[in-house]
DRENDO-1510 file (C-alpha; in Angstrom, 1 decimal, always signed):
<recs>
REC; n; res; u; v; w
REC; 1; MET; +61.3; -10.1; +163.8 .
REC; 2; GLN; +59.7; -7.7; +166.2 .
REC; 3; THR; +62.5; -8.3; +168.7 .
REC; 4; GLU; +65.1; -7.4; +166.1 .
REC; 5; TYR; +63.4; -4.1; +165.6 .
REC; 6; HIS; +63.2; -3.5; +169.3 .
REC; 7; HIS; +67.0; -3.8; +169.4 .
REC; 8; MET; +67.5; -1.2; +166.7 .
REC; 9; PRO; +68.7; +2.2; +167.9 .
REC; 10; LEU; +65.7; +4.4; +168.2 .
REC; 11; LYS; +67.6; +7.3; +166.7 .
REC; 12; THR; +67.6; +5.3; +163.4 .
REC; 13; MET; +63.9; +5.9; +163.0 .
REC; 14; GLY; +62.6; +7.6; +166.1 .
REC; 15; PRO; +60.2; +6.0; +168.6 .
REC; 16; LYS; +57.1; +6.5; +166.5 .
REC; 17; GLY; +58.8; +5.0; +163.5 .
REC; 18; ALA; +60.1; +2.0; +165.5 .
REC; 19; TRP; +56.7; +1.4; +166.9 .
REC; 20; LEU; +55.1; +1.5; +163.5 .
REC; 21; VAL; +57.6; -0.9; +162.0 .
REC; 22; ALA; +57.1; -3.4; +164.9 .
REC; 23; GLU; +53.3; -3.1; +164.5 .
REC; 24; LEU; +53.5; -3.7; +160.7 .
REC; 25; HIS; +55.5; -6.9; +161.4 .
REC; 26; MET; +53.1; -8.0; +164.1 .
REC; 27; ARG; +50.2; -7.6; +161.6 .
REC; 28; SER; +52.2; -9.3; +158.7 .
REC; 29; ARG; +51.9; -6.1; +156.8 .
REC; 30; THR; +55.5; -5.9; +155.5 .
REC; 31; VAL; +54.0; -4.5; +152.3 .
REC; 32; PHE; +51.8; -1.6; +153.3 .
REC; 33; THR; +50.1; +1.6; +152.3 .
REC; 34; TYR; +49.5; +5.1; +153.8 .
REC; 35; ASP; +46.1; +3.8; +155.0 .
REC; 36; ASP; +47.9; +1.2; +157.1 .
REC; 37; VAL; +50.1; +3.8; +158.6 .
REC; 38; GLU; +47.2; +6.1; +159.5 .
REC; 39; ALA; +45.2; +3.2; +161.0 .
REC; 40; ILE; +48.1; +2.0; +163.2 .
REC; 41; THR; +49.5; +5.4; +164.3 .
REC; 42; GLY; +46.3; +7.5; +164.3 .
REC; 43; LEU; +48.2; +10.2; +162.5 .
REC; 44; GLN; +46.6; +12.5; +160.0 .
REC; 45; LYS; +47.3; +12.1; +156.3 .
REC; 46; LYS; +50.1; +14.6; +156.1 .
REC; 47; ALA; +51.9; +13.4; +159.2 .
REC; 48; ALA; +51.6; +9.8; +158.2 .
REC; 49; ARG; +53.2; +10.6; +154.8 .
REC; 50; ASN; +56.0; +12.5; +156.5 .
REC; 51; LEU; +56.7; +9.6; +158.8 .
REC; 52; VAL; +56.9; +7.2; +155.9 .
REC; 53; ALA; +59.1; +9.6; +153.9 .
REC; 54; ARG; +61.6; +9.6; +156.8 .
REC; 55; LEU; +61.6; +5.7; +156.9 .
REC; 56; VAL; +62.2; +5.7; +153.1 .
REC; 57; GLU; +65.0; +8.2; +153.5 .
REC; 58; ARG; +66.7; +6.1; +156.1 .
REC; 59; GLY; +66.5; +2.9; +154.0 .
REC; 60; ILE; +64.1; +1.2; +156.5 .
REC; 61; THR; +61.4; +1.1; +153.9 .
REC; 62; THR; +61.4; +1.0; +150.1 .
REC; 63; ARG; +58.9; +2.8; +148.0 .
REC; 64; LEU; +57.5; +0.4; +145.4 .
REC; 65; LYS; +55.1; +2.8; +143.7 .
REC; 66; PRO; +53.1; +5.8; +144.8 .
REC; 67; GLY; +51.4; +4.9; +148.1 .
REC; 68; LEU; +52.9; +1.3; +148.3 .
REC; 69; PHE; +55.9; +0.5; +150.4 .
REC; 70; VAL; +57.8; -2.6; +151.7 .
REC; 71; LEU; +59.8; -2.9; +155.0 .
REC; 72; VAL; +63.4; -3.8; +154.4 .
REC; 73; PRO; +64.5; -6.7; +156.7 .
REC; 74; PHE; +66.8; -5.6; +159.5 .
REC; 75; GLU; +69.5; -8.1; +158.4 .
REC; 76; MET; +69.7; -6.4; +155.0 .
REC; 77; GLY; +70.7; -3.0; +156.4 .
REC; 78; HIS; +69.5; +0.2; +154.7 .
REC; 79; GLU; +68.8; -1.4; +151.3 .
REC; 80; ARG; +67.0; +1.1; +149.0 .
REC; 81; GLU; +66.3; -1.4; +146.2 .
REC; 82; TYR; +64.5; -4.1; +148.2 .
REC; 83; MET; +61.1; -5.4; +147.0 .
REC; 84; GLY; +60.4; -8.5; +149.1 .
REC; 85; ASN; +58.3; -11.3; +147.8 .
REC; 86; PRO; +56.9; -10.2; +144.4 .
REC; 87; TYR; +53.8; -12.4; +144.8 .
REC; 88; VAL; +52.9; -10.5; +148.0 .
REC; 89; VAL; +53.5; -7.2; +146.2 .
REC; 90; ALA; +51.1; -8.4; +143.4 .
REC; 91; ARG; +48.5; -9.2; +146.1 .
REC; 92; GLU; +48.8; -5.7; +147.5 .
REC; 93; MET; +48.7; -4.1; +144.1 .
REC; 94; ALA; +45.5; -6.0; +143.3 .
REC; 95; GLY; +44.0; -4.4; +146.5 .
REC; 96; GLY; +41.6; -6.9; +147.9 .
REC; 97; SER; +40.5; -10.6; +147.8 .
REC; 98; ASP; +39.2; -10.6; +144.2 .
REC; 99; TYR; +42.4; -11.7; +142.6 .
REC; 100; TYR; +44.6; -14.7; +142.1 .
REC; 101; ILE; +48.2; -15.3; +140.8 .
REC; 102; SER; +47.6; -16.9; +137.4 .
REC; 103; HIS; +49.0; -18.1; +134.1 .
REC; 104; ALA; +52.8; -18.5; +133.9 .
REC; 105; SER; +53.3; -17.3; +137.5 .
REC; 106; ALA; +50.9; -20.0; +138.8 .
REC; 107; MET; +52.7; -22.5; +136.6 .
REC; 108; GLU; +55.9; -21.5; +138.3 .
REC; 109; LEU; +54.4; -21.9; +141.8 .
REC; 110; HIS; +53.1; -25.3; +140.9 .
REC; 111; GLY; +56.3; -26.6; +139.5 .
REC; 112; MET; +55.1; -26.6; +135.9 .
REC; 113; VAL; +58.0; -24.7; +134.3 .
REC; 114; THR; +61.6; -25.3; +133.7 .
REC; 115; GLN; +62.7; -21.7; +133.3 .
REC; 116; PRO; +62.4; -18.8; +135.8 .
REC; 117; GLN; +59.6; -16.4; +135.0 .
REC; 118; LEU; +60.3; -12.7; +134.6 .
REC; 119; VAL; +56.7; -11.4; +134.7 .
REC; 120; ILE; +54.2; -11.8; +137.6 .
REC; 121; PHE; +50.7; -12.4; +136.2 .
REC; 122; THR; +47.7; -11.7; +138.4 .
REC; 123; SER; +44.0; -12.1; +137.3 .
REC; 124; THR; +41.4; -9.8; +138.8 .
REC; 125; PRO; +38.0; -8.3; +137.7 .
REC; 126; ARG; +39.5; -4.8; +138.2 .
REC; 127; PHE; +41.4; -2.9; +135.5 .
REC; 128; ILE; +44.9; -2.4; +136.8 .
REC; 129; ARG; +47.7; -1.1; +134.6 .
REC; 130; SER; +50.9; -3.0; +134.3 .
REC; 131; HIS; +53.8; -1.8; +136.4 .
REC; 132; VAL; +57.6; -2.4; +136.4 .
REC; 133; LEU; +58.9; -2.2; +139.9 .
REC; 134; LEU; +62.6; -2.6; +140.6 .
REC; 135; GLY; +63.0; -4.5; +137.3 .
REC; 136; VAL; +60.1; -6.9; +137.8 .
REC; 137; GLU; +57.0; -6.6; +135.6 .
REC; 138; PHE; +53.6; -6.9; +137.2 .
REC; 139; ARG; +50.9; -7.7; +134.6 .
REC; 140; PHE; +47.2; -7.8; +135.4 .
REC; 141; VAL; +44.8; -9.9; +133.4 .
REC; 142; ARG; +41.2; -8.9; +133.4 .
REC; 143; CYS; +38.7; -11.6; +134.3 .
REC; 144; LYS; +35.0; -11.6; +135.0 .
REC; 145; PRO; +33.8; -11.9; +138.6 .
REC; 146; HIS; +32.1; -15.2; +138.0 .
REC; 147; GLY; +35.5; -16.4; +136.7 .
REC; 148; LEU; +37.0; -16.4; +140.3 .
REC; 149; PHE; +36.9; -20.2; +140.8 .
REC; 150; GLY; +39.5; -22.9; +141.1 .
REC; 151; ILE; +41.6; -20.8; +143.5 .
REC; 152; GLU; +43.6; -21.9; +146.6 .
REC; 153; ASP; +45.7; -20.4; +149.2 .
REC; 154; HIS; +49.5; -20.6; +149.0 .
REC; 155; TRP; +51.9; -19.7; +151.8 .
REC; 156; VAL; +54.9; -17.9; +150.5 .
REC; 157; ASP; +56.6; -17.8; +153.9 .
REC; 158; LYS; +55.5; -18.4; +157.5 .
REC; 159; THR; +53.4; -15.3; +157.8 .
REC; 160; GLN; +52.3; -14.4; +154.2 .
REC; 161; LYS; +49.8; -16.2; +152.0 .
REC; 162; ILE; +48.5; -15.4; +148.5 .
REC; 163; ARG; +45.7; -16.7; +146.3 .
REC; 164; VAL; +46.7; -18.7; +143.3 .
REC; 165; SER; +44.8; -20.8; +140.7 .
REC; 166; ASP; +45.0; -24.5; +141.5 .
REC; 167; PRO; +46.9; -26.7; +139.1 .
REC; 168; GLU; +43.8; -27.6; +137.0 .
REC; 169; ARG; +42.6; -24.0; +136.7 .
REC; 170; THR; +46.1; -23.0; +135.8 .
REC; 171; ILE; +46.0; -25.3; +132.8 .
REC; 172; ILE; +42.6; -24.0; +131.8 .
REC; 173; ASP; +43.7; -20.4; +132.0 .
REC; 174; GLY; +46.8; -21.3; +129.9 .
REC; 175; LEU; +44.7; -22.9; +127.2 .
REC; 176; LYS; +42.4; -19.9; +127.1 .
REC; 177; GLN; +45.2; -17.3; +127.0 .
REC; 178; PRO; +48.4; -19.2; +126.0 .
REC; 179; GLU; +50.1; -15.8; +125.3 .
REC; 180; HIS; +50.5; -15.4; +129.1 .
REC; 181; CYS; +52.2; -18.7; +129.4 .
REC; 182; GLY; +54.6; -18.8; +126.5 .
REC; 183; GLY; +52.3; -20.7; +124.1 .
REC; 184; VAL; +50.3; -24.0; +124.1 .
REC; 185; SER; +53.6; -26.0; +124.0 .
REC; 186; GLU; +54.5; -24.6; +127.4 .
REC; 187; VAL; +51.1; -25.3; +128.8 .
REC; 188; ALA; +51.3; -28.9; +127.4 .
REC; 189; LYS; +54.7; -29.2; +129.1 .
REC; 190; GLY; +53.3; -28.1; +132.5 .
REC; 191; LEU; +50.4; -30.5; +132.1 .
REC; 192; TRP; +52.8; -33.4; +131.4 .
REC; 193; MET; +55.1; -32.5; +134.3 .
REC; 194; ARG; +52.2; -32.6; +136.8 .
REC; 195; ARG; +50.1; -35.3; +135.1 .
REC; 196; SER; +50.2; -37.7; +138.0 .
REC; 197; GLU; +48.7; -35.1; +140.4 .
REC; 198; MET; +46.1; -33.7; +138.0 .
REC; 199; ASN; +42.5; -34.3; +138.7 .
REC; 200; PRO; +41.0; -35.1; +135.2 .
REC; 201; GLU; +37.4; -34.7; +136.4 .
REC; 202; ARG; +38.2; -31.2; +137.7 .
REC; 203; LEU; +40.0; -30.3; +134.4 .
REC; 204; VAL; +36.9; -31.2; +132.5 .
REC; 205; ASP; +34.5; -29.5; +134.9 .
REC; 206; TYR; +36.5; -26.3; +134.8 .
REC; 207; ALA; +36.7; -26.3; +131.0 .
REC; 208; LEU; +32.9; -26.9; +130.7 .
REC; 209; ARG; +32.2; -24.2; +133.3 .
REC; 210; MET; +34.3; -21.7; +131.4 .
REC; 211; ASP; +32.4; -22.7; +128.3 .
REC; 212; VAL; +35.0; -21.5; +125.7 .
REC; 213; GLY; +35.1; -23.6; +122.6 .
REC; 214; SER; +38.9; -23.3; +122.0 .
REC; 215; VAL; +39.6; -24.3; +125.6 .
REC; 216; ILE; +37.4; -27.4; +125.3 .
REC; 217; ARG; +39.1; -28.4; +122.1 .
REC; 218; ARG; +42.7; -27.8; +123.3 .
REC; 219; LEU; +42.1; -29.6; +126.6 .
REC; 220; GLY; +40.5; -32.7; +124.9 .
REC; 221; PHE; +43.4; -32.9; +122.5 .
REC; 222; LEU; +46.1; -32.6; +125.2 .
REC; 223; MET; +44.4; -35.0; +127.6 .
REC; 224; GLU; +44.3; -37.6; +124.9 .
REC; 225; SER; +47.9; -36.8; +123.9 .
REC; 226; CYS; +49.1; -37.1; +127.5 .
REC; 227; ASP; +46.9; -40.1; +128.3 .
REC; 228; ILE; +45.1; -38.2; +131.1 .
REC; 229; GLY; +41.5; -39.0; +132.0 .
REC; 230; SER; +39.0; -41.7; +131.2 .
REC; 231; PRO; +37.0; -42.2; +127.9 .
REC; 232; GLU; +33.9; -41.0; +129.7 .
REC; 233; GLN; +35.7; -37.7; +130.7 .
REC; 234; ILE; +37.0; -37.2; +127.2 .
REC; 235; GLU; +33.5; -37.8; +125.8 .
REC; 236; ARG; +32.1; -35.1; +128.0 .
REC; 237; LEU; +34.4; -32.6; +126.2 .
REC; 238; ARG; +33.6; -34.0; +122.8 .
REC; 239; LYS; +29.8; -33.5; +123.4 .
REC; 240; ARG; +30.4; -29.8; +123.8 .
REC; 241; LEU; +32.4; -29.2; +120.6 .
REC; 242; SER; +31.0; -26.3; +118.6 .
REC; 243; ASP; +31.1; -25.9; +114.8 .
REC; 244; GLY; +34.2; -24.7; +113.0 .
REC; 245; TYR; +37.9; -25.1; +113.6 .
REC; 246; GLN; +40.2; -23.3; +116.1 .
REC; 247; LEU; +44.0; -23.1; +116.1 .
REC; 248; LEU; +45.8; -25.2; +118.6 .
REC; 249; ASP; +48.0; -22.3; +119.4 .
REC; 250; PRO; +46.6; -18.8; +118.5 .
REC; 251; MET; +50.1; -17.3; +118.8 .
REC; 252; LEU; +51.4; -19.2; +115.8 .
REC; 253; ALA; +50.7; -18.9; +112.0 .
REC; 254; PRO; +47.4; -20.5; +110.8 .
REC; 255; GLU; +48.9; -23.6; +109.1 .
REC; 256; GLY; +49.1; -27.3; +109.7 .
REC; 257; LYS; +46.7; -30.2; +109.3 .
REC; 258; PHE; +43.1; -30.2; +110.4 .
REC; 259; LEU; +42.1; -32.7; +113.1 .
REC; 260; ALA; +38.4; -33.4; +112.8 .
REC; 261; ARG; +38.1; -35.3; +116.1 .
REC; 262; TRP; +38.8; -32.1; +118.0 .
REC; 263; ARG; +38.1; -29.5; +115.3 .
REC; 264; LEU; +41.5; -28.1; +115.7 .
REC; 265; ARG; +44.1; -26.9; +113.3 .
REC; 266; LEU; +47.4; -28.4; +114.5 .
REC; 267; ASN; +49.7; -25.5; +113.9 .
REC; 268; VAL; +52.2; -26.7; +116.5 .
REC; 269; GLU; +55.1; -28.8; +115.2 .
REC; 270; PRO; +54.7; -32.5; +116.3 .
REC; 271; ASP; +58.3; -32.5; +117.6 .
REC; 272; GLU; +57.4; -29.5; +119.9 .
REC; 273; LEU; +54.6; -31.5; +121.5 .
REC; 274; GLU; +56.8; -34.5; +121.7 .
REC; 275; ALA; +59.4; -32.4; +123.5 .
REC; 276; ALA; +56.7; -31.2; +125.9 .
REC; 277; ARG; +56.0; -34.8; +126.8 .
REC; 278; SER; +59.6; -35.5; +127.5 .
REC; 279; ALA; +60.0; -32.5; +129.9 .
</recs>
């Protein structure tokens, strides 16, 4: 990649711009900020901004949002609507290591969905407003610092990696906030699609660690429905059931029969759950 930029006519971006672009590639910082430019070039703030503005004007860089930019691959020419990998963009928007790609986006990365996802979900302890960049919505879900567990690295290409919830944590997050996954039926479908690779003990451990009554109920019900886990693992969940009933899917109307075994109101049509198991 660096060689390609060395062969670009210097007049396209000037020697300082050409060197900056090569350095950004060397450092795997294809998505970058003004701070990166200042650190690499040693330029003062105003000069750094002027340099980036010239790169944007020439179509060598795309401005994603104020202060955040992405290099346009050489082979794409001067493309002004280029974003690059949206998961890398989400990582940079989260600004640090306290984040992970979550919910429906993690389901997509783990092969738990059958439809392409139109929103990138990222969980982080920080409050970050949602943004729409070049037609892609980036939505940030607030989580507590102690909720940063069950996370693994995922390489999106040869040089860039992101943090994503592992398959078991992805299911747990989906059962806690099914509205970010398209509903409990979609979470059930994802669980069924990956059932042979799921670690039942880890699923139970994560649910008990999160200690949310609705999650424990929904997980127990789905593990039994999908025939995942041992009787001992199921019993660990049943021992932690709290009083009262919860809806199987909080996104749907409060109707349907009551299941005493899991203290759930089954407000999802049986054929929907059956369809999930045939995914």
